[in-house]
N, CA, C and O atoms as CSV, one atom per row, in Angstrom:
chain,resi,resn,atom,element,x,y,z
A,1,MET,N,N,0.935,-1.449,-0.034
A,1,MET,CA,C,0.039,-0.011,0.095
A,1,MET,C,C,1.146,1.027,0.011
A,1,MET,O,O,2.306,1.005,0.423
A,2,GLN,N,N,0.257,2.189,-0.822
A,2,GLN,CA,C,1.362,3.508,-1.329
A,2,GLN,C,C,0.841,4.633,0.209
A,2,GLN,O,O,-0.277,4.624,0.724
A,3,ALA,N,N,1.990,5.468,0.629
A,3,ALA,CA,C,1.956,6.274,1.395
A,3,ALA,C,C,1.022,7.257,1.348
A,3,ALA,O,O,0.903,7.574,0.165
A,4,ASP,N,N,0.154,8.029,2.172
A,4,ASP,CA,C,-0.422,9.248,1.910
A,4,ASP,C,C,0.009,10.078,1.827
A,4,ASP,O,O,0.910,10.180,2.660
A,5,LEU,N,N,-0.136,11.253,0.957
A,5,LEU,CA,C,0.960,12.295,0.389
A,5,LEU,C,C,0.918,13.417,1.346
A,5,LEU,O,O,0.096,13.583,2.247
A,6,THR,N,N,1.505,13.854,1.159
A,6,THR,CA,C,2.464,15.375,2.017
A,6,THR,C,C,1.533,16.410,1.108
A,6,THR,O,O,1.255,16.177,-0.069
A,7,VAL,N,N,1.113,17.541,1.806
A,7,VAL,CA,C,0.265,18.785,1.533
A,7,VAL,C,C,1.182,19.335,0.375
A,7,VAL,O,O,0.645,19.653,-0.686
A,8,ALA,N,N,2.752,19.480,0.560
A,8,ALA,CA,C,3.517,20.336,-0.839
A,8,ALA,C,C,3.376,18.819,-1.934
A,8,ALA,O,O,3.883,19.139,-3.009
A,9,LYS,N,N,2.995,17.703,-1.982
A,9,LYS,CA,C,3.082,17.402,-3.098
A,9,LYS,C,C,1.354,17.046,-3.163
A,9,LYS,O,O,1.227,17.074,-4.387
A,10,VAL,N,N,0.551,16.865,-2.856
A,10,VAL,CA,C,-1.143,17.394,-3.097
A,10,VAL,C,C,-1.155,18.809,-3.478
A,10,VAL,O,O,-2.230,19.384,-3.649
A,11,ALA,N,N,0.191,19.531,-3.652
A,11,ALA,CA,C,-0.020,21.359,-4.004
A,11,ALA,C,C,0.294,21.019,-5.770
A,11,ALA,O,O,-0.331,21.272,-6.800
A,12,ALA,N,N,1.321,20.468,-5.530
A,12,ALA,CA,C,1.807,20.002,-7.563
A,12,ALA,C,C,0.993,18.936,-7.859
A,12,ALA,O,O,1.035,18.563,-9.031
A,13,ILE,N,N,0.280,18.360,-7.127
A,13,ILE,CA,C,-0.481,17.500,-8.474
A,13,ILE,C,C,-1.758,18.553,-8.883
A,13,ILE,O,O,-2.170,18.778,-10.021
A,14,PHE,N,N,-2.194,19.055,-7.763
A,14,PHE,CA,C,-3.488,20.298,-8.101
A,14,PHE,C,C,-3.009,21.660,-8.671
A,14,PHE,O,O,-3.705,22.555,-9.151
A,15,ASP,N,N,-1.595,21.613,-8.500
A,15,ASP,CA,C,-1.213,23.206,-9.364
A,15,ASP,C,C,-1.444,24.338,-8.602
A,15,ASP,O,O,-1.203,25.472,-9.015
A,16,ARG,N,N,-1.976,24.044,-7.331
A,16,ARG,CA,C,-2.185,25.294,-6.112
A,16,ARG,C,C,-0.598,25.409,-5.449
A,16,ARG,O,O,0.441,24.783,-5.661
A,17,HIS,N,N,-0.976,26.559,-4.520
A,17,HIS,CA,C,-0.216,27.093,-3.356
A,17,HIS,C,C,-0.304,25.917,-2.064
A,17,HIS,O,O,-1.396,25.486,-1.694
A,18,PRO,N,N,0.806,25.535,-1.535
A,18,PRO,CA,C,0.278,24.731,-0.483
A,18,PRO,C,C,-0.411,25.342,0.805
A,18,PRO,O,O,-0.585,24.631,1.795
A,19,ASN,N,N,-0.792,26.636,0.782
A,19,ASN,CA,C,-1.827,27.145,1.373
A,19,ASN,C,C,-3.316,26.703,1.302
A,19,ASN,O,O,-4.205,26.583,2.145
A,20,ARG,N,N,-3.255,26.562,0.318
A,20,ARG,CA,C,-4.946,26.555,-0.353
A,20,ARG,C,C,-4.918,25.090,-0.231
A,20,ARG,O,O,-6.075,24.669,-0.217
A,21,ILE,N,N,-3.970,24.066,-0.128
A,21,ILE,CA,C,-4.485,22.700,0.413
A,21,ILE,C,C,-4.723,22.933,1.877
A,21,ILE,O,O,-5.559,22.268,2.489
A,22,ARG,N,N,-4.115,23.718,2.355
A,22,ARG,CA,C,-4.572,23.487,3.733
A,22,ARG,C,C,-5.519,24.071,4.028
A,22,ARG,O,O,-5.834,23.879,5.202
A,23,ASP,N,N,-6.444,25.029,3.241
A,23,ASP,CA,C,-7.934,25.957,3.398
A,23,ASP,C,C,-8.815,24.631,3.251
A,23,ASP,O,O,-9.653,24.311,4.094
A,24,TRP,N,N,-8.493,23.764,1.895
A,24,TRP,CA,C,-9.449,22.574,1.708
A,24,TRP,C,C,-9.646,21.959,2.470
A,24,TRP,O,O,-10.746,21.452,2.687
A,25,VAL,N,N,-8.315,21.754,3.339
A,25,VAL,CA,C,-8.595,20.765,5.150
A,25,VAL,C,C,-9.493,21.378,5.649
A,25,VAL,O,O,-10.668,21.042,5.798
A,26,ALA,N,N,-8.859,22.508,5.988
A,26,ALA,CA,C,-9.922,23.094,7.041
A,26,ALA,C,C,-11.283,23.302,6.857
A,26,ALA,O,O,-12.113,23.336,7.766
A,27,ARG,N,N,-11.569,23.483,5.318
A,27,ARG,CA,C,-13.231,23.467,4.884
A,27,ARG,C,C,-14.250,22.319,4.863
A,27,ARG,O,O,-15.453,22.176,4.645
A,28,GLY,N,N,-12.666,21.200,5.360
A,28,GLY,CA,C,-13.873,19.655,4.704
A,28,GLY,C,C,-13.616,19.606,3.605
A,28,GLY,O,O,-14.192,18.545,3.363
A,29,GLU,N,N,-13.077,19.982,2.412
A,29,GLU,CA,C,-13.206,19.572,0.614
A,29,GLU,C,C,-11.930,18.615,0.634
A,29,GLU,O,O,-11.959,17.946,-0.399
A,30,LEU,N,N,-10.837,18.300,1.407
A,30,LEU,CA,C,-10.075,17.414,1.519
A,30,LEU,C,C,-9.959,16.634,2.800
A,30,LEU,O,O,-9.300,17.264,3.627
A,31,SER,N,N,-10.453,15.277,3.304
A,31,SER,CA,C,-9.728,14.801,4.603
A,31,SER,C,C,-8.345,14.457,4.510
A,31,SER,O,O,-7.799,13.996,3.508
A,32,ALA,N,N,-7.892,14.667,5.437
A,32,ALA,CA,C,-6.809,14.628,6.128
A,32,ALA,C,C,-6.321,14.176,7.646
A,32,ALA,O,O,-7.205,13.877,8.450
A,33,TYR,N,N,-5.027,14.123,8.026
A,33,TYR,CA,C,-5.087,13.474,9.182
A,33,TYR,C,C,-3.671,14.383,9.601
A,33,TYR,O,O,-2.925,14.750,8.694
A,34,LYS,N,N,-3.453,14.615,10.611
A,34,LYS,CA,C,-1.580,15.456,11.165
A,34,LYS,C,C,-0.989,13.772,11.829
A,34,LYS,O,O,-1.445,12.817,12.457
A,35,LEU,N,N,0.381,14.248,11.151
A,35,LEU,CA,C,1.036,12.854,11.565
A,35,LEU,C,C,2.109,14.021,12.651
A,35,LEU,O,O,2.713,15.013,12.245
A,36,HIS,N,N,2.076,13.639,13.667
A,36,HIS,CA,C,3.109,13.685,14.920
A,36,HIS,C,C,2.873,14.935,15.241
A,36,HIS,O,O,3.701,15.571,15.894
A,37,ALA,N,N,1.500,15.570,14.757
A,37,ALA,CA,C,0.756,16.530,15.573
A,37,ALA,C,C,1.201,18.163,14.789
A,37,ALA,O,O,1.141,19.314,15.223
A,38,ARG,N,N,1.492,17.791,13.933
A,38,ARG,CA,C,2.366,18.636,12.903
A,38,ARG,C,C,2.066,18.819,11.629
A,38,ARG,O,O,1.538,19.806,11.116
A,39,GLU,N,N,2.585,17.379,10.905
A,39,GLU,CA,C,2.642,17.578,9.199
A,39,GLU,C,C,1.062,16.816,9.226
A,39,GLU,O,O,0.629,15.865,9.876
A,40,TRP,N,N,0.407,17.770,8.136
A,40,TRP,CA,C,-0.518,16.899,7.334
A,40,TRP,C,C,-0.404,15.885,6.305
A,40,TRP,O,O,0.259,16.019,5.277
A,41,ARG,N,N,-1.119,14.809,6.645
A,41,ARG,CA,C,-1.152,13.781,5.475
A,41,ARG,C,C,-2.783,13.889,4.914
A,41,ARG,O,O,-3.856,14.178,5.443
A,42,ILE,N,N,-2.299,13.453,3.416
A,42,ILE,CA,C,-3.642,13.610,2.739
A,42,ILE,C,C,-3.929,12.029,2.041
A,42,ILE,O,O,-3.131,11.509,1.261
A,43,PRO,N,N,-5.126,11.434,2.450
A,43,PRO,CA,C,-5.161,10.127,1.840
A,43,PRO,C,C,-5.398,9.700,0.195
A,43,PRO,O,O,-6.582,9.914,-0.064
A,44,ARG,N,N,-4.976,9.393,-0.497
A,44,ARG,CA,C,-4.846,9.501,-1.951
A,44,ARG,C,C,-6.500,9.197,-2.605
A,44,ARG,O,O,-7.094,9.443,-3.655
A,45,SER,N,N,-6.791,8.546,-1.348
A,45,SER,CA,C,-8.324,8.231,-1.848
A,45,SER,C,C,-9.561,9.459,-1.973
A,45,SER,O,O,-10.463,9.639,-2.791
A,46,SER,N,N,-9.102,10.230,-0.679
A,46,SER,CA,C,-9.635,11.881,-0.579
A,46,SER,C,C,-9.018,12.575,-1.814
A,46,SER,O,O,-9.912,13.313,-2.228
A,47,ILE,N,N,-7.876,12.712,-2.648
A,47,ILE,CA,C,-7.569,13.434,-3.427
A,47,ILE,C,C,-8.470,13.053,-5.093
A,47,ILE,O,O,-8.976,13.845,-5.888
A,48,LYS,N,N,-8.372,11.408,-5.147
A,48,LYS,CA,C,-9.493,11.291,-6.235
A,48,LYS,C,C,-10.844,11.873,-5.872
A,48,LYS,O,O,-11.404,12.550,-6.734
A,49,GLU,N,N,-11.397,11.704,-4.778
A,49,GLU,CA,C,-12.561,12.319,-4.110
A,49,GLU,C,C,-12.784,14.072,-5.131
A,49,GLU,O,O,-13.294,14.579,-6.130
A,50,SER,N,N,-11.972,14.333,-3.948
A,50,SER,CA,C,-11.534,15.567,-4.468
A,50,SER,C,C,-11.362,16.269,-6.147
A,50,SER,O,O,-11.721,17.359,-6.594
A,51,GLN,N,N,-10.852,15.431,-6.607
A,51,GLN,CA,C,-11.018,15.390,-8.419
A,51,GLN,C,C,-12.133,15.463,-8.829
A,51,GLN,O,O,-12.506,16.445,-9.471
A,52,LYS,N,N,-12.995,14.343,-8.527
A,52,LYS,CA,C,-14.377,13.766,-9.426
A,52,LYS,C,C,-15.312,15.716,-9.066
A,52,LYS,O,O,-16.047,16.242,-9.902
A,53,GLY,N,N,-15.039,16.224,-7.973
A,53,GLY,CA,C,-15.688,17.317,-7.496
A,53,GLY,C,C,-15.206,18.494,-7.500
A,53,GLY,O,O,-15.552,19.504,-6.888
A,54,GLN,N,N,-14.260,18.273,-8.339
A,54,GLN,CA,C,-13.864,19.955,-8.837
A,54,GLN,C,C,-13.748,20.289,-9.956
A,54,GLN,O,O,-12.817,19.861,-10.638
A,55,ALA,N,N,-14.856,21.321,-10.539
A,55,ALA,CA,C,-14.994,21.842,-11.806
A,55,ALA,C,C,-14.074,22.881,-12.147
A,55,ALA,O,O,-13.769,23.732,-11.312
A,56,GLY,N,N,-13.547,22.882,-13.458
A,56,GLY,CA,C,-12.364,23.029,-13.668
A,56,GLY,C,C,-11.251,23.418,-12.889
A,56,GLY,O,O,-10.953,24.569,-12.571
A,57,GLY,N,N,-10.734,22.505,-12.641
A,57,GLY,CA,C,-9.730,22.062,-11.823
A,57,GLY,C,C,-8.346,22.369,-13.061
A,57,GLY,O,O,-8.278,23.131,-14.025
A,58,SER,N,N,-7.278,21.278,-12.414
A,58,SER,CA,C,-5.892,21.915,-13.125
A,58,SER,C,C,-5.985,21.147,-14.471
A,58,SER,O,O,-5.267,21.256,-15.465
A,59,GLY,N,N,-6.883,20.471,-14.281
A,59,GLY,CA,C,-6.805,19.294,-15.618
A,59,GLY,C,C,-5.310,17.860,-15.079
A,59,GLY,O,O,-5.034,16.790,-15.622
A,60,ARG,N,N,-4.993,18.215,-14.441
A,60,ARG,CA,C,-4.632,17.005,-13.900
A,60,ARG,C,C,-4.587,16.146,-13.314
A,60,ARG,O,O,-4.236,16.181,-12.135
A,61,GLU,N,N,-5.029,14.751,-14.118
A,61,GLU,CA,C,-5.367,13.605,-12.953
A,61,GLU,C,C,-4.448,12.647,-12.459
A,61,GLU,O,O,-3.395,12.311,-13.001
A,62,TYR,N,N,-4.881,12.262,-11.474
A,62,TYR,CA,C,-4.040,11.596,-10.268
A,62,TYR,C,C,-4.614,10.403,-10.318
A,62,TYR,O,O,-5.812,10.203,-10.516
A,63,GLY,N,N,-3.350,9.174,-10.049
A,63,GLY,CA,C,-4.547,7.767,-10.044
A,63,GLY,C,C,-3.387,6.963,-10.521
A,63,GLY,O,O,-3.521,5.760,-10.748
């Protein structure tokens, strides 16, 4: 099983700034959890679900 992704990696996938990804997490648009009470990790399944719901996204596909 592959590891969950960092905020920086998800930002690169969506072509967005890492702070935007953190905003999505805060608003519940992406599921995530904190690792070692500091670093966010985003499950790959959450990214795939978010891509389905994003209209006019970056055009990048993950998977």
